[in-house]
C-alpha positions as CSV (number, residue, x, y, z in Angstrom):
1,M,-255.0,-46.8,44.6
2,E,-251.6,-48.9,44.7
3,Y,-253.1,-51.5,42.5
4,Q,-254.3,-49.2,40.1
5,E,-250.7,-47.6,40.2
6,L,-249.0,-50.9,39.7
7,M,-251.3,-51.8,36.7
8,Q,-250.5,-48.3,34.9
9,L,-246.5,-49.1,35.5
10,E,-247.1,-52.7,34.1
11,N,-249.1,-51.5,31.1
12,K,-246.5,-48.9,30.3
13,S,-243.6,-51.1,30.7
14,I,-245.4,-54.0,28.5
15,Y,-246.0,-51.4,25.7
16,I,-242.2,-50.4,25.9
17,L,-241.1,-54.1,25.5
18,R,-243.7,-54.8,22.8
19,A,-242.8,-51.7,20.8
20,A,-238.9,-52.3,21.3
21,V,-239.3,-56.0,19.6
22,S,-241.4,-54.9,16.8
23,R,-239.4,-51.9,15.8
24,F,-235.9,-53.2,16.3
25,D,-234.2,-55.9,14.3
26,N,-232.1,-57.8,17.1
27,V,-233.1,-57.3,20.7
28,A,-231.5,-58.6,23.9
29,A,-231.9,-57.9,27.4
30,L,-229.3,-57.5,30.2
31,W,-230.0,-60.1,33.5
32,S,-228.0,-59.6,36.4
33,M,-230.3,-62.0,38.5
34,G,-231.2,-59.1,40.7
35,K,-234.7,-58.0,41.4
36,D,-235.2,-55.4,38.9
37,S,-234.0,-57.3,35.7
38,T,-236.1,-60.5,36.9
39,V,-239.2,-58.3,37.3
40,M,-238.3,-57.0,33.7
41,L,-238.4,-60.7,32.5
42,A,-241.5,-61.3,34.5
43,L,-242.9,-58.6,32.4
44,A,-241.7,-59.7,29.1
45,R,-243.4,-63.0,29.7
46,K,-246.6,-61.3,30.4
47,A,-246.1,-59.2,27.2
48,F,-245.4,-62.2,24.9
49,L,-247.8,-64.9,26.0
50,G,-245.7,-66.5,28.7
51,K,-242.3,-66.4,27.0
52,V,-239.4,-64.3,26.8
53,P,-238.7,-63.9,23.1
54,F,-235.3,-62.3,23.2
55,P,-231.8,-63.4,24.5
56,V,-230.8,-62.6,28.1
57,I,-227.1,-61.7,28.6
58,H,-225.4,-62.3,31.8
59,I,-222.0,-60.4,32.2
60,D,-220.2,-62.8,34.5
61,N,-217.1,-62.0,36.1
62,G,-216.8,-65.3,38.0
63,M,-217.3,-63.5,41.2
64,D,-220.9,-63.8,41.6
65,F,-222.5,-65.3,44.7
66,P,-223.0,-69.1,44.9
67,E,-226.8,-68.3,45.3
68,T,-226.9,-66.2,42.2
69,Y,-225.5,-68.7,39.9
70,K,-227.9,-71.2,41.5
71,F,-230.7,-68.7,40.8
72,R,-229.8,-68.2,37.4
73,K,-229.6,-71.9,36.4
74,E,-233.0,-72.6,38.1
75,L,-234.9,-69.7,36.6
76,T,-233.2,-70.2,32.9
77,R,-234.7,-73.9,33.2
78,K,-238.2,-72.9,34.6
79,W,-238.6,-69.8,32.3
80,G,-237.2,-71.3,29.2
81,L,-234.8,-68.3,28.8
82,N,-232.4,-68.3,25.6
83,L,-229.2,-67.2,28.1
84,I,-226.1,-65.8,26.8
85,V,-223.2,-65.7,29.3
86,A,-220.6,-63.0,28.5
87,E,-217.4,-63.5,30.5
88,S,-215.6,-60.5,32.0
89,E,-212.2,-59.8,32.7
90,I,-210.8,-59.2,36.1
91,K,-208.5,-56.0,35.9
92,Q,-208.3,-52.6,37.4
93,E,-210.1,-50.0,35.4
94,I,-211.7,-46.4,35.8
95,S,-213.7,-47.1,38.8
96,G,-211.1,-48.7,41.0
97,F,-213.0,-51.9,41.1
98,S,-211.5,-54.8,38.9
99,C,-214.8,-56.5,39.0
100,C,-217.3,-54.3,37.3
101,G,-217.5,-51.1,35.4
102,E,-215.4,-50.9,32.2
103,N,-214.7,-54.3,32.3
104,K,-218.3,-55.6,32.1
105,T,-218.8,-52.9,29.2
106,N,-216.1,-54.4,27.4
107,A,-217.6,-57.9,27.7
108,L,-221.0,-56.6,26.7
109,R,-219.7,-54.9,23.7
110,K,-217.9,-58.1,22.4
111,V,-221.2,-60.2,22.7
112,M,-223.4,-57.3,21.0
113,E,-220.9,-57.0,18.3
114,K,-220.9,-60.8,17.7
115,E,-224.7,-61.2,17.9
116,H,-225.3,-57.9,16.0
117,F,-227.5,-56.7,18.7
118,D,-229.3,-53.1,17.9
119,A,-231.2,-52.6,21.1
120,L,-230.5,-53.7,24.4
121,I,-233.0,-53.8,27.4
122,V,-231.8,-52.7,30.7
123,S,-233.6,-52.6,33.9
124,I,-232.4,-49.4,35.6
125,R,-234.6,-46.9,37.4
126,R,-234.5,-43.3,37.8
127,D,-234.7,-43.3,41.5
128,E,-231.7,-45.8,42.0
129,H,-228.9,-42.9,41.3
130,G,-228.4,-39.5,40.2
131,I,-226.8,-40.1,36.8
132,R,-229.6,-42.6,36.2
133,A,-232.2,-40.1,36.8
134,K,-231.0,-38.5,33.5
135,E,-231.9,-41.5,31.1
136,R,-234.7,-41.7,28.9
137,Y,-236.9,-44.8,27.9
138,V,-235.1,-45.1,24.8
139,S,-231.5,-43.9,24.8
140,P,-229.0,-44.0,22.0
141,R,-225.4,-45.2,22.2
142,D,-222.8,-44.6,19.6
143,K,-220.6,-47.4,18.2
144,N,-218.2,-47.1,21.0
145,F,-221.1,-47.3,23.5
146,R,-220.8,-43.6,24.6
147,W,-223.8,-41.7,25.9
148,N,-224.3,-38.1,25.5
149,Y,-226.2,-37.6,29.0
150,K,-225.6,-33.8,28.6
151,E,-227.6,-33.4,25.4
152,Q,-230.7,-35.5,25.2
153,G,-234.1,-34.9,23.3
154,E,-237.7,-34.9,25.1
155,D,-238.5,-38.0,27.0
156,M,-241.0,-39.2,24.5
157,W,-241.1,-42.9,25.3
158,D,-242.7,-43.9,22.1
159,N,-240.4,-42.5,20.0
160,Y,-238.1,-45.1,19.2
161,R,-234.9,-44.7,16.9
162,K,-232.7,-47.3,15.8
163,G,-228.8,-46.9,16.0
164,E,-226.9,-44.7,13.9
165,N,-223.3,-45.2,12.5
166,G,-222.9,-48.7,14.2
167,G,-224.4,-47.5,17.4
168,H,-227.1,-49.3,19.5
169,S,-230.4,-48.0,21.4
170,R,-231.0,-48.8,25.1
171,I,-234.5,-49.6,26.3
172,H,-235.4,-48.9,29.9
173,P,-238.9,-50.4,30.6
174,I,-239.0,-49.9,34.3
175,L,-237.3,-46.4,34.1
176,D,-240.5,-45.0,36.3
177,W,-240.7,-47.6,38.8
178,T,-239.8,-47.1,42.3
179,E,-238.0,-49.8,44.6
180,R,-241.4,-49.9,46.5
181,D,-243.1,-50.4,43.3
182,V,-240.7,-53.4,42.4
183,W,-241.1,-55.3,45.5
184,N,-245.1,-54.9,45.4
185,Y,-244.9,-56.1,41.8
186,I,-242.7,-59.2,42.9
187,K,-245.3,-59.8,45.8
188,R,-248.5,-59.4,43.6
189,E,-247.1,-61.6,40.7
190,K,-245.2,-64.0,43.1
191,I,-241.9,-63.7,41.3
192,P,-239.0,-65.4,42.3
193,V,-236.0,-63.5,43.7
194,N,-232.6,-64.3,44.6
195,P,-232.6,-65.3,48.2
196,L,-229.7,-62.9,49.2
197,Y,-232.4,-60.1,49.3
198,Y,-233.9,-61.7,52.5
199,A,-232.2,-61.0,55.9
200,R,-230.1,-63.6,57.7
201,S,-228.6,-63.0,61.0
202,G,-229.5,-59.4,61.0
203,K,-228.3,-58.6,57.5
204,R,-229.4,-58.6,53.7
205,Y,-228.4,-57.3,50.4
206,R,-230.7,-54.5,49.2
207,S,-228.8,-53.8,45.8
208,L,-227.2,-57.0,44.5
209,G,-223.9,-57.1,42.4
210,C,-221.2,-59.8,42.8
211,T,-219.0,-60.5,45.8
212,G,-216.4,-58.1,44.9
213,C,-218.4,-54.9,45.0
214,S,-221.7,-55.8,47.2
215,S,-222.0,-55.5,51.2
216,P,-225.2,-56.2,53.2
217,V,-227.1,-53.8,55.2
218,K,-228.6,-54.1,58.7
219,S,-231.9,-55.6,58.2
220,D,-234.2,-58.1,59.9
221,A,-236.7,-58.2,56.7
222,N,-236.6,-61.8,55.9
223,S,-240.0,-61.9,53.9
224,I,-241.4,-59.6,51.1
225,N,-243.9,-58.0,53.4
226,K,-241.2,-57.2,55.9
227,I,-239.1,-55.8,53.1
228,I,-241.9,-53.5,51.9
229,G,-242.7,-52.4,55.4
230,E,-239.0,-51.6,55.8
231,L,-238.8,-49.3,52.7
232,E,-241.6,-47.1,54.6
233,Y,-239.2,-46.0,57.2
234,T,-235.5,-46.7,56.4
235,N,-233.2,-43.8,55.6
236,V,-230.5,-46.2,54.0
237,E,-230.1,-45.7,50.4
238,E,-230.8,-48.5,48.3
239,R,-227.4,-48.7,47.0
240,A,-225.7,-48.1,50.1
241,G,-224.0,-51.7,49.9
242,R,-222.7,-51.0,46.3
243,N,-219.1,-50.0,46.5
244,Q,-218.9,-48.2,43.1
245,D,-221.3,-45.6,44.5
246,K,-219.0,-44.8,47.4
247,E,-216.1,-44.0,45.2
248,R,-214.9,-40.8,44.0
249,R,-217.5,-38.0,42.8
250,R,-218.6,-38.5,39.4
251,I,-217.1,-41.8,38.9
252,M,-220.5,-43.5,38.0
253,E,-221.2,-40.5,35.6
254,K,-218.3,-41.3,33.7
255,L,-219.0,-45.0,33.7
256,R,-222.4,-44.5,32.3
257,A,-221.1,-42.0,29.6
258,L,-218.8,-44.9,28.5
259,G,-221.4,-47.1,28.3
260,Y,-221.7,-49.1,31.7
261,M,-224.9,-50.5,32.5
């Protein structure tokens, strides 16, 4: 049954990726080197005969882990990715963190304006965070990157719309996936992942950002099978190690409304 469910998720995601590329003029994708965005790239390679047909953007604040930069270099070369590195400023902003949030959004806005991208593929999942559960498969943003999460249409995932008045659309091909689905797919497809996800000295990173906002959680799961097994009984939330999610209530919601990934 699990195999059939994964196949259904894979087919749906591939359809969304193919439709996005065919219906928008200039598509790009965000790649954080995390498990979700790497799975999205693996799905794109399957959808487009072994190649990722759009540029991938890394919003780099210079504070990612050494393992992350090494992984970026190796997979970019191995998969032949068209990588765009957009440098983010380090300064205090709405979230209280100088490394992420609005600062990364500003860096993304600059690269999208420069390259004239009208659609951005983002690897969020509904089960990650309450505000992300409000997303749709295709989500319009205005020219200022703002998202009106309070007034959205029906979740018709084949209803692609181009950005209006200088805006763009966000495409979410793995919106329905769960954390367990992602790891099962990584196992099935033998997808390489950042080694920080595997436990060392009794801790591992379950949700991976930069050194300024990510903390490891207690875990002995040092293999994919053990990670999948751990997810069956853990009560720890996936983003428990992400500092933004521990901030004042509704900070993440405000950041998402302003265009944060």
